[in-house]
PyMOL CGO cylinders between C-alpha atoms (Angstrom):
from pymol import cmd
from pymol.cgo import CYLINDER

trace = [
    CYLINDER, 129.24, -61.87, -173.15, 131.85, -61.54, -170.39, 0.3, 1, 1, 1, 1, 1, 1,
    CYLINDER, 131.85, -61.54, -170.39, 131.06, -58.74, -167.89, 0.3, 1, 1, 1, 1, 1, 1,
    CYLINDER, 131.06, -58.74, -167.89, 133.99, -58.47, -165.47, 0.3, 1, 1, 1, 1, 1, 1,
    CYLINDER, 133.99, -58.47, -165.47, 132.53, -55.58, -163.50, 0.3, 1, 1, 1, 1, 1, 1,
    CYLINDER, 132.53, -55.58, -163.50, 132.12, -56.17, -159.69, 0.3, 1, 1, 1, 1, 1, 1,
    CYLINDER, 132.12, -56.17, -159.69, 128.35, -56.06, -158.94, 0.3, 1, 1, 1, 1, 1, 1,
    CYLINDER, 128.35, -56.06, -158.94, 129.15, -54.22, -155.68, 0.3, 1, 1, 1, 1, 1, 1,
    CYLINDER, 129.15, -54.22, -155.68, 130.24, -51.27, -157.82, 0.3, 1, 1, 1, 1, 1, 1,
    CYLINDER, 130.24, -51.27, -157.82, 126.54, -50.89, -158.86, 0.3, 1, 1, 1, 1, 1, 1,
    CYLINDER, 126.54, -50.89, -158.86, 124.64, -48.43, -156.61, 0.3, 1, 1, 1, 1, 1, 1,
    CYLINDER, 124.64, -48.43, -156.61, 121.93, -51.03, -156.15, 0.3, 1, 1, 1, 1, 1, 1,
    CYLINDER, 121.93, -51.03, -156.15, 124.48, -53.39, -154.45, 0.3, 1, 1, 1, 1, 1, 1,
    CYLINDER, 124.48, -53.39, -154.45, 126.34, -50.98, -152.16, 0.3, 1, 1, 1, 1, 1, 1,
    CYLINDER, 126.34, -50.98, -152.16, 124.97, -52.68, -149.05, 0.3, 1, 1, 1, 1, 1, 1,
    CYLINDER, 124.97, -52.68, -149.05, 125.59, -56.19, -150.31, 0.3, 1, 1, 1, 1, 1, 1,
    CYLINDER, 125.59, -56.19, -150.31, 127.57, -58.26, -147.79, 0.3, 1, 1, 1, 1, 1, 1,
    CYLINDER, 127.57, -58.26, -147.79, 131.10, -59.35, -148.68, 0.3, 1, 1, 1, 1, 1, 1,
    CYLINDER, 131.10, -59.35, -148.68, 130.37, -62.90, -147.63, 0.3, 1, 1, 1, 1, 1, 1,
    CYLINDER, 130.37, -62.90, -147.63, 127.07, -64.70, -147.50, 0.3, 1, 1, 1, 1, 1, 1,
    CYLINDER, 127.07, -64.70, -147.50, 128.03, -66.37, -144.20, 0.3, 1, 1, 1, 1, 1, 1,
    CYLINDER, 128.03, -66.37, -144.20, 128.23, -62.98, -142.56, 0.3, 1, 1, 1, 1, 1, 1,
    CYLINDER, 128.23, -62.98, -142.56, 124.79, -62.09, -143.96, 0.3, 1, 1, 1, 1, 1, 1,
    CYLINDER, 124.79, -62.09, -143.96, 123.29, -65.35, -142.78, 0.3, 1, 1, 1, 1, 1, 1,
    CYLINDER, 123.29, -65.35, -142.78, 124.69, -64.93, -139.22, 0.3, 1, 1, 1, 1, 1, 1,
    CYLINDER, 124.69, -64.93, -139.22, 123.12, -61.51, -138.93, 0.3, 1, 1, 1, 1, 1, 1,
    CYLINDER, 123.12, -61.51, -138.93, 119.79, -62.46, -140.54, 0.3, 1, 1, 1, 1, 1, 1,
    CYLINDER, 119.79, -62.46, -140.54, 116.61, -62.24, -138.60, 0.3, 1, 1, 1, 1, 1, 1,
    CYLINDER, 116.61, -62.24, -138.60, 113.95, -65.00, -138.90, 0.3, 1, 1, 1, 1, 1, 1,
    CYLINDER, 113.95, -65.00, -138.90, 110.53, -63.80, -140.00, 0.3, 1, 1, 1, 1, 1, 1,
    CYLINDER, 110.53, -63.80, -140.00, 107.69, -65.97, -138.77, 0.3, 1, 1, 1, 1, 1, 1,
    CYLINDER, 107.69, -65.97, -138.77, 105.17, -67.21, -141.42, 0.3, 1, 1, 1, 1, 1, 1,
    CYLINDER, 105.17, -67.21, -141.42, 101.81, -65.55, -140.72, 0.3, 1, 1, 1, 1, 1, 1,
    CYLINDER, 101.81, -65.55, -140.72, 99.87, -67.30, -143.43, 0.3, 1, 1, 1, 1, 1, 1,
    CYLINDER, 99.87, -67.30, -143.43, 97.40, -69.98, -142.50, 0.3, 1, 1, 1, 1, 1, 1,
    CYLINDER, 97.40, -69.98, -142.50, 98.20, -73.52, -143.61, 0.3, 1, 1, 1, 1, 1, 1,
    CYLINDER, 98.20, -73.52, -143.61, 97.58, -74.17, -147.33, 0.3, 1, 1, 1, 1, 1, 1,
    CYLINDER, 97.58, -74.17, -147.33, 94.54, -76.33, -146.66, 0.3, 1, 1, 1, 1, 1, 1,
    CYLINDER, 94.54, -76.33, -146.66, 92.87, -73.35, -144.99, 0.3, 1, 1, 1, 1, 1, 1,
    CYLINDER, 92.87, -73.35, -144.99, 93.62, -71.04, -147.97, 0.3, 1, 1, 1, 1, 1, 1,
    CYLINDER, 93.62, -71.04, -147.97, 91.76, -73.19, -150.48, 0.3, 1, 1, 1, 1, 1, 1,
    CYLINDER, 91.76, -73.19, -150.48, 88.14, -72.22, -150.83, 0.3, 1, 1, 1, 1, 1, 1,
    CYLINDER, 88.14, -72.22, -150.83, 85.59, -74.62, -152.23, 0.3, 1, 1, 1, 1, 1, 1,
    CYLINDER, 85.59, -74.62, -152.23, 83.24, -73.35, -154.86, 0.3, 1, 1, 1, 1, 1, 1,
    CYLINDER, 83.24, -73.35, -154.86, 79.59, -74.30, -155.15, 0.3, 1, 1, 1, 1, 1, 1,
    CYLINDER, 79.59, -74.30, -155.15, 77.68, -74.03, -158.37, 0.3, 1, 1, 1, 1, 1, 1,
    CYLINDER, 77.68, -74.03, -158.37, 74.40, -72.16, -158.00, 0.3, 1, 1, 1, 1, 1, 1,
    CYLINDER, 74.40, -72.16, -158.00, 71.74, -70.68, -160.26, 0.3, 1, 1, 1, 1, 1, 1,
    CYLINDER, 71.74, -70.68, -160.26, 70.93, -67.06, -159.49, 0.3, 1, 1, 1, 1, 1, 1,
    CYLINDER, 70.93, -67.06, -159.49, 68.81, -64.53, -161.31, 0.3, 1, 1, 1, 1, 1, 1,
    CYLINDER, 68.81, -64.53, -161.31, 70.34, -61.12, -161.59, 0.3, 1, 1, 1, 1, 1, 1,
    CYLINDER, 70.34, -61.12, -161.59, 69.13, -58.01, -163.47, 0.3, 1, 1, 1, 1, 1, 1,
    CYLINDER, 69.13, -58.01, -163.47, 70.63, -57.89, -166.95, 0.3, 1, 1, 1, 1, 1, 1,
    CYLINDER, 70.63, -57.89, -166.95, 72.13, -54.45, -166.40, 0.3, 1, 1, 1, 1, 1, 1,
    CYLINDER, 72.13, -54.45, -166.40, 73.99, -55.74, -163.37, 0.3, 1, 1, 1, 1, 1, 1,
    CYLINDER, 73.99, -55.74, -163.37, 75.45, -58.75, -165.28, 0.3, 1, 1, 1, 1, 1, 1,
    CYLINDER, 75.45, -58.75, -165.28, 76.46, -56.50, -168.17, 0.3, 1, 1, 1, 1, 1, 1,
    CYLINDER, 76.46, -56.50, -168.17, 78.17, -54.00, -165.86, 0.3, 1, 1, 1, 1, 1, 1,
    CYLINDER, 78.17, -54.00, -165.86, 80.28, -56.78, -164.30, 0.3, 1, 1, 1, 1, 1, 1,
    CYLINDER, 80.28, -56.78, -164.30, 81.13, -58.29, -167.69, 0.3, 1, 1, 1, 1, 1, 1,
    CYLINDER, 81.13, -58.29, -167.69, 82.32, -54.86, -168.89, 0.3, 1, 1, 1, 1, 1, 1,
    CYLINDER, 82.32, -54.86, -168.89, 84.78, -54.57, -165.90, 0.3, 1, 1, 1, 1, 1, 1,
    CYLINDER, 84.78, -54.57, -165.90, 87.00, -57.05, -167.69, 0.3, 1, 1, 1, 1, 1, 1,
    CYLINDER, 87.00, -57.05, -167.69, 88.38, -60.34, -166.44, 0.3, 1, 1, 1, 1, 1, 1,
    CYLINDER, 88.38, -60.34, -166.44, 86.20, -63.02, -164.90, 0.3, 1, 1, 1, 1, 1, 1,
    CYLINDER, 86.20, -63.02, -164.90, 82.92, -61.39, -164.11, 0.3, 1, 1, 1, 1, 1, 1,
    CYLINDER, 82.92, -61.39, -164.11, 81.74, -64.29, -161.92, 0.3, 1, 1, 1, 1, 1, 1,
    CYLINDER, 81.74, -64.29, -161.92, 84.85, -64.01, -159.84, 0.3, 1, 1, 1, 1, 1, 1,
    CYLINDER, 84.85, -64.01, -159.84, 84.28, -60.23, -159.50, 0.3, 1, 1, 1, 1, 1, 1,
    CYLINDER, 84.28, -60.23, -159.50, 80.67, -60.75, -158.37, 0.3, 1, 1, 1, 1, 1, 1,
    CYLINDER, 80.67, -60.75, -158.37, 81.93, -63.30, -155.83, 0.3, 1, 1, 1, 1, 1, 1,
    CYLINDER, 81.93, -63.30, -155.83, 84.52, -60.83, -154.47, 0.3, 1, 1, 1, 1, 1, 1,
    CYLINDER, 84.52, -60.83, -154.47, 81.89, -58.12, -154.15, 0.3, 1, 1, 1, 1, 1, 1,
    CYLINDER, 81.89, -58.12, -154.15, 79.59, -60.44, -152.24, 0.3, 1, 1, 1, 1, 1, 1,
    CYLINDER, 79.59, -60.44, -152.24, 82.49, -61.59, -150.03, 0.3, 1, 1, 1, 1, 1, 1,
    CYLINDER, 82.49, -61.59, -150.03, 83.34, -58.01, -149.12, 0.3, 1, 1, 1, 1, 1, 1,
    CYLINDER, 83.34, -58.01, -149.12, 79.68, -57.24, -148.37, 0.3, 1, 1, 1, 1, 1, 1,
    CYLINDER, 79.68, -57.24, -148.37, 79.53, -60.33, -146.13, 0.3, 1, 1, 1, 1, 1, 1,
    CYLINDER, 79.53, -60.33, -146.13, 82.85, -59.47, -144.39, 0.3, 1, 1, 1, 1, 1, 1,
    CYLINDER, 82.85, -59.47, -144.39, 81.68, -55.91, -143.82, 0.3, 1, 1, 1, 1, 1, 1,
    CYLINDER, 81.68, -55.91, -143.82, 78.51, -57.02, -142.07, 0.3, 1, 1, 1, 1, 1, 1,
    CYLINDER, 78.51, -57.02, -142.07, 79.92, -60.01, -140.28, 0.3, 1, 1, 1, 1, 1, 1,
    CYLINDER, 79.92, -60.01, -140.28, 82.78, -58.06, -138.64, 0.3, 1, 1, 1, 1, 1, 1,
    CYLINDER, 82.78, -58.06, -138.64, 85.69, -59.48, -140.53, 0.3, 1, 1, 1, 1, 1, 1,
    CYLINDER, 85.69, -59.48, -140.53, 87.00, -61.87, -143.10, 0.3, 1, 1, 1, 1, 1, 1,
    CYLINDER, 87.00, -61.87, -143.10, 86.03, -65.41, -142.41, 0.3, 1, 1, 1, 1, 1, 1,
    CYLINDER, 86.03, -65.41, -142.41, 86.32, -68.56, -144.47, 0.3, 1, 1, 1, 1, 1, 1,
]
cmd.load_cgo(trace, "trace")
């Protein structure tokens, strides 16, 4: 399939630069605001917890990984009462 159309004719590419060098010279650097990868990794700890059966069933019916969802709810609760997200 040979498509000889110039991509700049497409409305999505009207602002595309003629030359990549021109685009690179006028580019603005965006600083990385993410913490280092080793700070993004959370360790998990296996625990035994007793929950009411209706609570467990409700989380299971939400779809996906119900244990992950329970963890996220607990994390948001902790963050709310501790004044922000912490590791």
